[in-house]
C-alpha angles and dihedrals in degrees: 000000000000115000120243118257118277109268143141125216129195127199145159119246138190091034093303097316092109143023132226134196128183131179145184111212104167096128092042092055092042089054090052091047091051095048096045098031088226122185118234099272092048091045091054094048094046093043094050091050092048093050091051091046090053092052093045088048089066089072092060126097128234111303096006118123134202128213123196115196123184112192106188129163093230126107093272092068114195125001115202125185130173126196140169139202094267100066097266122136139171133172151146143202124228096234112028094175102073118142119185134164115260117272126249091282093052092251133122107288097234091152093060092042091054097039123181130319136088138315121211131200114198122187118200111201092194090242096089090269119125127188119193130189126181143188137183115263109252108187106351089235087113101218091064089046092055091047086056092045093056091050098050104027102034100021090228119137104232146164119209127191128180134164143175123192113201124196128221090263090058092251121128115255093187140339137182147107151201139238123201120185134178117223129218110283095035117149125253095249094050092089090053090051093053093044091051092050092047094048090059096048130095120238119281093254093047088056098043098045087067088065097256117159130232089259092052089050089052095054092048085059092050122357089197095053116137107226114224105177148334123231128193110228127204144161110263133164125196096204118124142175089252093055092051092046092052091055097042097048089066094058117115114281089240091059093047091051090050090055091051099044102035105028099027088229138347137271121203121195123200110230092208101051104011090235113158126217124189124205118195131218096261092053091049089048087055091052090052092048090052091053093048096045 
C-alpha cells in the first residue's frame, strides 16, 4: 500500500493539559537513505532520530535550530540530526554500513547498533546562544531514550514513538512517529490515561504501513485531540559552495599549496547531504594570494 504524504500535525490533548505531535516521514527518510546509502539498521536509527527532531523542532521559534546528537559506543558511531521550526531536517550517521542479526523480536537491532553512551539536544537561538541538555542512553532504541531525556533533562512527562520499516531493497516502506507530553497543571490520572491508550496501540510502523496519515495517527493516540496545525516536512540542507569556500580559504597556506600541487584542486563533501563541491587550482591560487596580500 502506498504511504501517506510526509506531514507533521500538532494538537492539544486532555482539554489543553497536554500536547501531541505525529508525523509521517517516509520520503524524508528515503531521501536520507539514498544520499548516504545507509543499510537497514542505520536507516532505521537515522530515520527515527529525524522524525523525533522534526517534532521537537515544532517547539522552536522563527530562526532557531535544533541539533540531536546520539553518541553511542555501538558500531553506528555518532548520529547527528539537525531540524528547524519550518519542517526541514537533515542528518547523517558515522557508519552507514552496519549489518547486525535481528534482535530477539525479529526486528532490526537498533539498540545494539547504537550501544550505550549519551544523547545531546542543542538549541541554537540564532543569536549565538546555545542551550544543551543531555541524558544517558537507556536502550539505544532511540524513542525510549528521548522519553527518558524529556523526563530527566526537561522534567516533562512524555511518551515518544518512532519507527522505520525498511524493505528488502533497502528502501523505506514507511516512517514516522509521535510525541505526547503533559503540560504543567496536568491531572494525576492523565498519565494513566495516556499509558492505557498507548498499551492498546500497534507499533508506529504497523499503523503507517496501512497508509494512515499523520492526522490519522494523531487521532489513534487521542480521538478527542484538538488539531492546531499541519506542517509539510522535507529533507533540506543549507550547505553551499560559497559556505565551503569561505571555510577553506582560511586554511593554512601550506595546506592550500598541497591541494594544488598534490591533488590538483580540492573536493569538499557535506556530511549532512553528501553534496560534493570541487575547487580548482586557479581558485585556490586566489585564496593564497588573498592571504599573502
